[in-house]
C-alpha positions in Angstrom: -34.1 -4.4 7.1 -34.2 -6.8 10.0 -32.0 -7.7 13.0 -28.2 -7.9 12.6 -28.4 -11.7 12.8 -30.6 -12.1 9.9 -29.8 -9.1 7.6 -26.0 -9.6 7.9 -23.2 -7.2 7.9 -23.4 -4.6 5.0 -26.5 -2.9 5.4 -27.3 -3.3 9.0 -23.6 -2.4 10.0 -23.7 0.6 7.5 -20.4 -0.8 5.8 -21.0 1.5 2.9 -20.1 4.6 5.2 -16.2 5.2 5.9 -14.8 5.0 9.2 -12.0 7.0 10.8 -10.1 4.0 11.7 -10.2 3.2 8.0 -8.4 6.5 6.7 -5.3 4.8 5.0 -1.7 6.6 5.0 -2.3 8.1 1.4 -4.9 10.3 2.9 -2.8 11.7 5.7 0.0 11.9 3.3 -2.1 14.2 1.1 -3.1 16.5 4.0 0.4 16.7 5.1 1.3 17.8 1.3 -1.6 20.3 1.4 0.3 22.0 4.2 3.7 22.4 2.3 4.2 25.8 0.6 6.6 24.4 -2.0 5.8 20.9 -3.1 8.7 21.0 -5.3 11.4 21.6 -2.8 13.8 18.5 -2.1 15.0 20.2 1.0 14.2 18.7 4.5 11.1 20.7 5.9 8.9 20.4 8.9 5.2 20.6 8.8 2.7 20.2 11.8 -0.5 18.1 11.8 -3.2 18.0 14.6 -6.8 17.1 14.6 -7.6 21.0 14.0 -6.0 20.5 10.6 -8.6 17.6 9.8 -11.7 19.1 11.2 -11.2 22.9 10.0 -14.9 23.4 10.2 -14.7 23.6 14.0 -13.4 27.2 15.3 -10.1 27.4 17.3 -10.9 25.9 20.8 -14.2 24.5 19.6 -12.9 21.2 18.7 -11.0 20.5 22.1 -13.9 21.5 23.9 -16.3 19.2 21.9 -13.9 16.3 22.6 -13.0 16.8 26.1 -14.5 14.4 28.5 -16.2 12.5 25.4 -15.7 8.6 24.9 -16.3 6.5 21.6 -17.1 3.0 21.5 -15.9 1.6 17.9 -15.1 -1.5 16.1 -13.5 -2.6 13.1 -15.3 -3.8 9.8 -13.5 -7.0 9.5 -14.5 -7.8 13.2 -18.1 -7.3 12.4 -18.1 -9.4 9.3 -16.5 -12.2 11.3 -19.1 -11.8 14.0 -21.8 -11.8 11.6 -20.8 -15.1 9.8 -20.5 -16.7 13.2 -24.1 -15.4 14.1 -25.5 -16.8 10.8 -23.9 -20.2 11.6 -25.0 -20.5 15.2 -28.3 -18.8 14.9 -27.8 -16.4 17.7 -26.1 -12.8 18.3 -22.8 -13.4 19.7 -22.0 -9.8 19.9 -19.3 -7.8 18.4 -15.8 -7.1 20.3 -15.5 -3.1 20.4 -13.2 -0.7 22.4 -14.1 2.4 24.4 -11.5 5.2 24.2 -11.2 8.9 25.0 -12.4 10.6 21.7 -9.3 12.6 21.3 -7.1 9.5 22.1 -8.9 7.6 19.5 -8.2 9.9 16.8 -4.5 10.7 17.8 -3.8 7.2 18.1 -4.9 6.5 14.5 -3.1 9.3 13.1 0.1 8.2 14.7 -0.3 4.7 13.6 -0.7 6.0 9.7 2.4 8.1 10.1 4.4 5.2 11.3 3.5 3.4 8.2 4.3 6.3 6.2 7.9 6.5 8.0 8.6 2.8 7.5 7.0 2.1 4.3 5.2 -1.5 3.5 7.9 -4.0 1.7 5.0 -6.6 1.0 2.7 -4.0 -0.7 6.0 -2.1 -2.2 5.5 1.0 -0.5 8.4 3.1 0.1 8.8 5.5 2.9 7.2 8.8 2.2 8.3 10.9 5.5 11.4 11.0 7.2 10.3 11.3 10.8 7.7 12.4 13.3 7.2 13.5 16.8 4.4 13.7 19.0 4.0 16.6 21.4 1.3 18.0 23.4 0.4 21.5 23.0 -2.3 23.0 25.4 -5.1 20.8 25.2 -4.2 19.5 21.9 -1.6 16.9 20.4 0.6 17.9 17.5 2.7 15.8 15.5 5.7 17.4 14.0 6.5 15.8 10.8 9.7 15.8 8.9 9.6 15.5 5.2 11.2 15.9 1.9 8.3 17.5 -0.1 9.2 16.4 -3.7 9.9 12.8 -2.4 6.7 12.9 -0.8 4.7 13.9 -4.1 6.6 11.2 -5.8 6.0 8.3 -3.6 2.4 9.3 -2.7 1.6 9.3 -6.3 2.9 5.7 -6.4 1.2 4.7 -3.2 -2.3 5.7 -4.3 -2.1 3.6 -7.3 -1.1 0.7 -5.2 -4.0 1.2 -2.6 -6.4 1.0 -5.6 -5.0 -2.0 -7.2 -4.7 -4.0 -4.3 -8.2 -5.5 -4.2 -7.6 -6.7 -7.8 -4.1 -8.0 -7.1 -5.5 -10.2 -4.2 -8.3 -11.6 -6.1 -5.6 -12.6 -8.9 -3.5 -14.2 -6.3 -6.2 -16.4 -4.9 -7.6 -17.4 -8.5 -4.3 -18.5 -9.5 -3.6 -20.6 -6.5 -2.8 -24.4 -7.1 -6.0 -25.0 -5.0 -8.1 -22.1 -5.8 -11.4 -21.2 -3.8 -14.9 -20.9 -5.8 -15.0 -17.8 -8.0 -16.1 -15.0 -6.3 -18.3 -13.4 -8.9 -18.3 -9.9 -10.3 -16.8 -7.1 -8.5 -16.5 -3.1 -9.5 -13.1 -2.1 -10.3 -11.8 1.4 -9.3 -11.7 2.3 -13.0 -15.4 2.2 -13.2 -15.7 4.3 -10.1 -13.0 6.8 -11.8 -15.3 6.8 -14.8 -18.4 7.6 -12.7 -16.9 10.3 -10.6 -15.5 11.9 -13.9 -19.0 12.0 -15.3 -20.5 13.5 -12.1 -17.8 16.4 -12.4 -18.5 17.1 -16.1 -22.2 17.1 -15.6 -21.8 19.7 -12.6 -19.5 22.0 -14.6 -21.7 21.7 -17.4 -24.4 23.3 -15.3 -22.5 25.6 -13.2 -19.2 26.3 -15.1 -17.3 26.4 -12.0 -13.8 25.9 -12.5 -12.9 25.7 -8.4 -15.5 24.2 -6.3 -16.1 21.7 -3.3 -17.3 17.9 -3.7 -17.8 15.9 -0.7 -17.1 12.2 -0.4 -20.9 11.2 0.3 -21.9 13.2 -2.7 -19.7 11.2 -5.2 -21.2 8.3 -7.1 -20.1 4.9 -6.1 -21.4 1.4 -7.3 -21.5 -1.3 -4.7 -21.6 -5.1 -5.2 -23.0 -7.0 -2.4 -23.1 -10.5 -2.0 -25.3 -12.8 0.0 -24.1 -16.0 1.8 -26.9 -18.2 2.6 -25.2 -20.2 5.3 -27.6 -20.5 8.6 -29.7 -17.6 8.7 -27.7 -15.8 5.9 -25.3 -12.9 5.7 -24.4 -10.3 3.5 -21.1 -8.3 2.9 -19.4 -6.3 0.2 -18.4 -8.3 -2.8 -15.0 -10.1 -2.6 -12.3 -7.9 -4.4 -14.9 -5.0 -5.2 -14.0 -1.4 -4.2 -14.9 -0.3 -0.9 -15.4 3.2 1.1 -11.5 3.6 1.4 -11.2 3.4 -2.3 -13.8 5.8 -2.7 -12.0 8.6 -0.8 -8.7 7.9 -2.8 -10.7 8.4 -6.2 -10.1 12.4 -6.3 -6.5 11.7 -5.5 -6.3 9.4 -8.5 -7.7 11.9 -10.7 -5.0 14.6 -9.5 -2.2 12.4 -10.0 -3.2 11.8 -13.6 -3.8 15.5 -14.1 -7.4 15.4 -14.4 -7.9 18.0 -11.5 -6.1 19.9 -9.0 -6.9 19.3 -5.1 -6.7 22.7 -3.6 -7.5 21.5 -0.3 -8.6 18.5 1.5 -10.0 17.9 5.4 -12.9 16.5 7.0 -16.5 17.8 6.8 -18.5 15.4 9.1 -19.0 15.6 12.9 -16.0 14.6 15.1 -18.6 12.7 17.3 -19.4 10.6 14.3 -16.2 8.6 13.9 -18.1 5.9 11.9 -19.7 8.4 9.3 -16.6 10.1 8.2 -17.2 12.6 5.0 -14.1 14.0 3.4 -14.1 17.3 1.7 -12.2 18.1 -1.5 -11.8 21.9 -2.7 -10.8 21.1 -6.4 -9.8 23.2 -9.4 -10.7 21.7 -12.9 -9.4 21.6 -15.3 -5.9 21.2 -13.7 -3.7 24.3 -13.6 -1.0 23.7 -11.3 -0.6 20.1 -11.1 1.9 19.0 -8.2 2.5 15.5 -9.5 3.7 16.9 -12.9 1.0 14.7 -14.8 0.6 15.6 -18.6 -3.2 15.3 -19.4 -5.3 16.5 -22.3 -2.0 16.7 -24.5 -0.7 19.4 -22.5 2.7 19.2 -20.7 3.0 20.7 -17.3 4.7 23.8 -18.2 2.1 24.7 -21.2 -0.7 24.3 -18.9 0.7 26.7 -16.5 1.2 29.3 -19.2 -2.5 29.1 -19.8 -4.9 31.5 -17.8 -8.5 29.8 -16.6 -10.2 31.4 -19.4 -7.7 29.7 -22.0 -7.5 26.7 -20.1 -11.4 26.2 -20.1 -11.5 27.0 -23.8 -8.7 24.5 -24.6 -10.4 21.8 -22.5 -13.9 22.2 -24.7 -11.9 22.0 -27.8 -9.8 19.0 -26.7 -12.9 17.2 -25.5 -14.6 17.7 -28.9 -11.7 16.5 -30.9 -11.1 13.3 -28.2 -15.0 12.5 -28.2 -14.6 12.0 -32.2 -11.9 9.5 -31.4 -9.5 11.3 -33.3 -6.5 10.4 -30.6 -7.4 7.0 -30.2 -3.9 5.1 -30.0 -2.3 8.3 -31.2 -0.5 10.0 -28.1 2.0 11.9 -30.0 -0.7 13.4 -32.2 -2.6 14.4 -29.1 0.6 15.9 -27.6 1.2 17.8 -30.9 -2.6 19.0 -30.8 -2.0 20.3 -27.3 1.1 22.0 -28.1 -0.5 23.9 -31.5 -3.9 24.4 -30.0 -2.8 26.1 -26.7 -0.6 28.3 -29.0 -3.5 29.4 -31.0 -5.8 29.8 -28.2 -3.2 32.1 -26.3 -2.6 34.1 -29.6 -6.5 34.5 -30.1 -6.6 35.6 -26.2 -4.0 38.0 -26.9 -5.5 39.5 -30.1 -9.0 40.1 -28.2 -7.1 41.7 -25.3 -4.5 43.8 -26.9 -6.4 47.2 -28.1 -4.2 47.7 -31.3 -5.4 44.3 -32.5 -9.1 44.5 -32.1 -10.4 47.0 -29.7 -9.1 50.1 -31.2 -10.0 49.3 -34.7 -13.7 48.3 -33.8 -14.2 51.4 -32.0 -13.0 53.6 -35.1 -15.3 51.3 -37.2 -18.3 52.4 -35.0 -17.6 56.1 -34.9 
């Protein structure tokens, strides 16, 4: 691989890995939402968030003991990329500015900064406030954030925010290329829609093998396509392609599937070691097909109320029937036909299931016939 001066940023700096200081507001908003007993409530609700809610793999007290007395030396990817360009131009290693912080402070400071943005919103990116307020307090050896929310409002605005986050790179590229004095064409990039396609295929292949409806996936196991660009200036430097999807986009993909009704996220937290802030692995416990979509999304021709009326077996059967018809391109450009199919087919599936389960329909006559 070579040293950092000649190899450049992406591979040498491991920019394919997610860092804790990259976790966006949307991630924390979804963790907060997972703690709400009723996501449809419009009433003021208070939830608590702490590091133990993120690193739940650690036993009570274990996390505090693990972080006690530890320091973390970290830097931001943009700082490293800038340093790599300077190194390439001057031909020597000028170093990267980094900061050393107490481990617990490092994590809690980032959480506080994301909660601040969730409270205020971002006018430039058209992100509305998602939480009402938050307070930070010390409880024993831990820091706890008391967060005031309206769950239904958080659901509505989080769904909008995830789409904004994933479309941000494409939006920035479009702004640059439409400028009066545009820069050189940045070349190909991987759009988040392709990454969604890869993740969907991954989930389908897994379920075809295991037939699971509820299972865990880890962010470092999810397929992801990268574009890496090489800049020949000086000794050369590499970095992620301009405008391509990044490790931050990667962890938002399951959330995007959820807001579109393709799965339910039952739980989400961090799987990786809290002493490895530069290699964060997110754990998602999902249900697919979706049964109780908190975002109210219609998918596979099923309204939310219709989907909720089907049990897991009925929903799995319906999903296979829908996929068979969809793959023959029957629904292409015909959304009303797909919704009609969902209404009729789900009704037949429920009636067929009832006929098999109700003794007077099939069970008793079959027993009599075998006597």
